C-alpha positions as CSV (number, residue, x, y, z in Angstrom):
1,M,-9.5,-15.8,24.3
2,R,-9.5,-12.3,22.7
3,L,-6.7,-13.7,20.4
4,L,-9.0,-16.5,19.3
5,K,-11.8,-14.2,18.5
6,N,-9.4,-11.9,16.6
7,P,-10.5,-12.0,12.9
8,S,-6.8,-11.3,11.8
9,F,-5.5,-14.2,14.0
10,L,-8.1,-16.5,12.7
11,A,-7.3,-15.6,9.1
12,L,-3.6,-16.4,9.7
13,A,-4.3,-19.6,11.3
14,A,-6.6,-20.5,8.4
15,L,-3.9,-19.7,6.0
16,L,-1.3,-21.7,7.8
17,C,-3.6,-24.7,7.9
18,A,-4.3,-24.5,4.3
19,T,-0.4,-24.0,3.5
20,A,0.4,-27.4,5.8
21,L,-2.5,-29.4,4.0
22,V,-1.1,-28.3,0.7
23,G,2.3,-29.3,1.5
24,L,1.5,-32.8,2.8
25,P,1.1,-34.3,-0.8
26,K,4.7,-32.8,-1.3
27,V,6.1,-34.4,1.6
28,S,4.5,-37.9,0.7
29,T,5.8,-37.5,-2.9
30,L,9.5,-36.9,-1.4
31,K,9.3,-39.9,0.7
32,D,8.1,-41.9,-2.4
33,K,11.2,-40.4,-4.3
34,F,13.4,-41.4,-1.4
35,K,12.0,-44.9,-1.4
36,D,12.5,-45.3,-5.2
37,K,16.0,-44.1,-4.9
38,N,16.8,-46.4,-2.1
39,Q,15.3,-49.4,-4.1
40,Q,17.5,-48.2,-7.1
41,L,20.5,-48.0,-5.0
42,S,19.9,-51.5,-3.4
43,A,19.2,-53.0,-7.0
44,L,22.5,-51.4,-8.1
45,S,24.4,-52.6,-5.1
46,N,23.0,-56.1,-5.7
47,E,24.1,-55.9,-9.5
48,I,27.7,-54.7,-8.3
49,E,27.9,-57.7,-5.9
50,S,26.8,-60.0,-8.7
51,L,29.4,-58.8,-10.9
52,R,32.1,-59.0,-8.4
53,L,31.1,-62.7,-7.8
54,G,31.2,-63.3,-11.4
55,Q,34.7,-61.8,-11.5
56,R,35.7,-64.1,-8.6
57,I,34.3,-67.1,-10.2
58,Q,36.1,-66.1,-13.6
59,A,39.4,-65.6,-11.7
60,A,39.0,-69.1,-10.1
61,Q,38.4,-70.6,-13.5
62,I,41.5,-68.9,-15.0
63,S,43.5,-70.0,-12.0
64,R,42.3,-73.7,-12.4
65,Q,43.1,-73.4,-16.2
66,N,46.6,-72.1,-15.6
67,A,47.2,-74.9,-12.9
68,S,46.1,-77.5,-15.4
69,Y,48.2,-76.0,-18.1
70,K,51.3,-75.9,-15.9
71,S,50.6,-79.3,-14.9
72,Q,50.2,-80.5,-18.4
73,R,53.5,-78.6,-19.4
74,K,55.3,-80.5,-16.5
75,R,54.0,-83.8,-17.6
76,D,54.9,-83.1,-21.3
77,N,58.3,-81.6,-20.5
78,I,59.7,-83.5,-17.5
79,L,57.9,-86.7,-17.3
80,N,57.5,-87.7,-20.8
81,P,61.2,-87.8,-21.7
82,V,62.3,-89.9,-19.0
83,F,62.0,-93.8,-19.2
84,Q,63.4,-97.0,-17.5
85,I,66.3,-99.0,-18.6
86,T,66.5,-102.5,-17.2
87,G,68.4,-105.8,-16.8
88,D,67.9,-109.0,-14.9
89,S,68.3,-107.2,-11.7
90,A,70.0,-103.9,-12.4
91,V,67.7,-101.0,-13.0
92,G,68.0,-97.2,-13.8
93,S,66.6,-94.4,-15.8
94,A,67.5,-92.3,-19.1
95,V,66.3,-89.2,-20.6
96,L,65.4,-88.5,-24.3
97,V,67.3,-85.6,-25.5
98,K,67.1,-85.7,-29.3
99,H,64.9,-87.2,-32.1
100,V,66.4,-87.6,-35.5
101,V,64.4,-88.3,-38.6
102,T,65.9,-88.5,-42.1
103,E,65.0,-90.3,-45.3
104,D,67.0,-93.4,-44.2
105,E,66.5,-93.6,-40.6
106,S,64.6,-92.7,-37.5
107,Y,66.1,-92.8,-34.0
108,Y,66.2,-91.1,-30.5
109,L,69.2,-90.3,-28.2
110,A,69.0,-90.4,-24.7
111,L,71.3,-89.4,-21.8
112,S,71.9,-91.8,-18.8
113,C,74.6,-92.8,-16.3
114,Y,77.5,-95.1,-17.5
115,H,77.5,-97.2,-14.3
116,V,73.8,-98.3,-14.8
117,I,74.3,-99.2,-18.4
118,R,77.6,-101.0,-17.5
119,D,75.8,-103.0,-14.7
120,I,72.9,-103.9,-17.2
121,L,75.5,-105.1,-20.0
122,E,77.5,-107.1,-17.5
123,E,74.3,-109.0,-16.2
124,Q,73.2,-109.8,-19.6
125,G,76.4,-110.2,-21.5
126,G,75.1,-108.6,-24.6
127,T,75.1,-105.0,-26.2
128,E,71.5,-104.0,-26.1
129,I,69.6,-102.3,-23.3
130,E,65.9,-102.9,-22.7
131,S,64.1,-99.6,-22.5
132,V,60.7,-99.3,-21.1
133,F,58.3,-96.5,-22.1
134,E,55.1,-96.2,-19.9
135,Q,54.3,-92.5,-19.7
136,N,51.0,-91.6,-21.4
137,R,50.6,-95.2,-22.6
138,E,48.0,-97.8,-21.6
139,Q,50.5,-100.6,-22.2
140,A,54.3,-100.3,-21.5
141,L,56.4,-100.2,-24.8
142,F,59.6,-102.2,-24.7
143,L,62.4,-101.1,-27.2
144,N,66.1,-102.0,-27.3
145,G,68.8,-99.4,-27.2
146,T,72.6,-99.3,-27.7
147,M,75.2,-97.4,-26.0
148,V,76.9,-95.0,-28.7
149,A,79.4,-93.1,-26.2
150,Y,80.2,-93.0,-22.7
151,D,82.6,-91.8,-20.0
152,A,83.2,-93.7,-16.9
153,Q,84.9,-90.7,-15.1
154,V,82.0,-88.3,-15.4
155,D,79.5,-91.1,-15.3
156,L,77.7,-90.3,-18.5
157,A,76.4,-92.3,-21.4
158,L,74.5,-91.7,-24.7
159,L,72.0,-94.3,-25.8
160,R,70.6,-94.8,-29.4
161,I,66.9,-96.2,-29.8
162,D,66.1,-96.9,-33.4
163,T,62.4,-96.6,-33.9
164,E,59.9,-95.2,-36.2
165,L,57.4,-94.9,-33.4
166,D,56.6,-91.5,-31.8
167,L,58.0,-91.6,-28.2
168,G,56.6,-88.0,-27.4
169,R,58.3,-84.9,-26.4
170,V,62.2,-85.0,-25.7
171,A,63.8,-83.0,-23.0
172,S,65.0,-79.5,-23.6
173,L,68.6,-79.3,-22.5
174,A,69.4,-76.1,-20.8
175,P,72.0,-73.9,-22.2
176,R,75.5,-73.8,-20.7
177,T,74.9,-70.4,-19.5
178,R,72.0,-71.7,-17.2
179,A,74.7,-72.8,-14.8
180,K,75.6,-69.2,-13.9
181,V,72.0,-68.6,-12.3
182,I,71.6,-71.9,-10.7
183,D,73.0,-71.8,-7.0
184,T,71.8,-73.2,-3.5
185,F,68.0,-73.1,-2.9
186,T,67.4,-73.3,-6.8
187,E,64.0,-75.3,-7.1
188,I,64.3,-78.5,-9.1
189,Y,62.4,-81.8,-10.0
190,T,64.2,-85.2,-10.1
191,V,62.6,-87.6,-12.4
192,G,63.4,-91.2,-12.6
193,C,62.2,-94.8,-11.9
194,P,63.2,-95.8,-8.4
195,L,63.3,-99.4,-7.8
196,G,62.0,-100.0,-11.4
197,T,58.7,-98.2,-10.7
198,P,57.1,-96.1,-13.5
199,V,58.5,-92.6,-13.9
200,Q,57.8,-90.3,-11.2
201,A,58.9,-86.9,-10.1
202,T,60.1,-85.5,-6.6
203,S,60.6,-81.8,-6.0
204,G,63.4,-80.2,-3.9
205,E,66.3,-77.8,-4.3
206,I,70.1,-77.6,-5.1
207,S,71.6,-78.2,-1.7
208,R,75.2,-77.6,-2.9
209,E,76.4,-76.5,-6.4
210,D,80.2,-77.1,-5.4
211,W,80.3,-80.8,-4.4
212,T,83.4,-82.7,-5.5
213,M,83.7,-86.5,-5.5
214,E,86.6,-88.3,-7.1
215,D,87.8,-85.1,-8.7
216,E,84.6,-84.7,-10.5
217,D,82.1,-81.9,-10.0
218,Y,78.6,-82.5,-8.9
219,W,75.4,-80.9,-7.5
220,M,74.1,-82.2,-4.4
221,V,70.2,-82.3,-4.5
222,S,67.6,-82.5,-1.6
223,T,65.0,-84.1,-4.0
224,P,64.2,-87.7,-2.5
225,A,65.6,-90.5,-4.8
226,Y,66.4,-94.0,-4.5
227,F,68.2,-96.9,-6.4
228,G,66.9,-96.7,-9.9
229,N,66.7,-92.9,-10.0
230,S,70.3,-93.1,-11.5
231,G,70.5,-91.8,-15.0
232,G,67.2,-89.8,-14.7
233,G,66.8,-86.2,-15.3
234,V,67.2,-83.1,-13.0
235,F,64.9,-80.4,-14.3
236,L,64.8,-76.8,-13.4
237,A,61.4,-76.0,-11.9
238,E,61.0,-72.5,-13.3
239,T,61.6,-73.6,-17.0
240,C,61.4,-77.3,-17.1
241,E,64.7,-77.6,-18.7
242,L,67.0,-80.5,-18.2
243,I,69.9,-79.2,-16.2
244,G,71.5,-82.5,-14.9
245,I,71.6,-86.2,-14.8
246,F,71.1,-87.9,-11.4
247,S,74.1,-90.0,-10.6
248,K,74.6,-91.2,-7.1
249,I,73.1,-91.5,-3.7
250,Y,74.6,-91.4,-0.4
251,T,74.4,-94.2,2.1
252,H,75.4,-94.5,5.7
253,G,76.9,-97.6,7.3
254,T,78.6,-100.7,6.0
255,Y,76.9,-103.6,7.4
256,Q,73.4,-102.6,6.5
257,P,73.9,-99.3,4.6
258,Q,71.0,-96.8,5.0
259,V,70.2,-94.8,1.9
260,I,70.2,-91.1,2.5
261,T,67.4,-90.2,0.2
262,H,67.8,-86.4,0.3
263,M,71.7,-86.5,-0.4
264,G,71.7,-87.1,-4.0
265,L,74.5,-86.1,-6.7
266,A,73.7,-84.9,-10.1
267,V,76.0,-84.3,-13.0
268,P,75.7,-80.5,-13.7
269,I,74.6,-78.9,-17.0
270,D,78.1,-77.4,-17.8
271,V,79.7,-80.9,-17.4
272,I,77.1,-82.4,-19.8
273,H,77.9,-79.8,-22.4
274,D,81.6,-80.3,-22.0
275,W,81.3,-83.9,-22.4
276,L,78.9,-83.7,-25.5
277,D,81.3,-81.2,-27.1
278,E,84.2,-83.6,-26.4
279,I,82.5,-86.5,-28.1
280,G,81.3,-84.3,-31.0
281,F,77.5,-84.5,-30.5
282,D,75.4,-81.5,-31.1
283,L,71.9,-82.0,-29.4
284,S,70.7,-78.5,-30.9
285,K,70.5,-79.9,-34.4
286,R,67.6,-82.1,-35.2
C-alpha cells in the first residue's frame, strides 16, 4: 500500500502506461503490414499457379500438335504410296517409289511382288494390271499399270503407271546402309490391302533378320498381315522409310491351312537395292 502511495512509483507507472498506449498504434500498424504482405504473397502465389497452369495447357497443345504432325507424316509417307493391284480373284499391293515427269511423258514406278502380278496376269490373260488408288480420295481412282521388270527368284517386280494425275507422295526408299542398323526388335509398319480392303497399316517388329527360304534371304516380321498384303511396303517406324516389300505369310496345316498372321516374310532393303542395281534402275534420280 505504501508503494502505491509512493510518488515515484506512481510517476513510473504513469510513464509505462503512456508508453504502452503510444505503442498500441504501432502494433496495429505492423499487423496491417503483415496482413498486406500475406495478401500480396497469396496473390503472387495465385499468379504463379496460373502461369504454371498456362504452361501445362501450352505443353498439352504442343504435344497434340506434335502428335497430329507425326500422324500426318505417317499418312503422307507410309499410307499414301501404297495402293491395291487386283484381278478377277487375285489381289495384292504395290508401293509407289518414283515419279518421272519430262516434256514427253509422265509416269510412276512402283515396287511389288512378282507372284502377285503373275497371278493377276494369268487370270486375265493380258498385260495390264488394274491399280486402285483410294488413299485421301473421296472416290477410288482406277489406273492401268504394266510390269517393266521382274525376278521370280527374289519375288520382286517393277510396275509402270502412265498418268499425268498427281498420285501423291511416293515412298522414300531407305539407303542400303540402313540394313546395318536394323535388327531383331526394330519397330516397323507393314502397309497393304489385305483381302482387297483399302490401304491399312499394322505395327510390329522385325522378328528375325536372318530368315532363309529357297536360298533367298528374308526378314521375318511380327506385324499382322493377310492375303493381299503381298507386294505392300514395310516401313521403318522411326524414319518412315521403305525398308522392305512384304512377300509371304506362313500357314499351318494342309487340309484347312491356318494363316499365321504374325509370321510374315519381307524382302529386305539390301536385296531390293541389289535387284534394282542389277536391272539398271536408279530410283534416286527423278
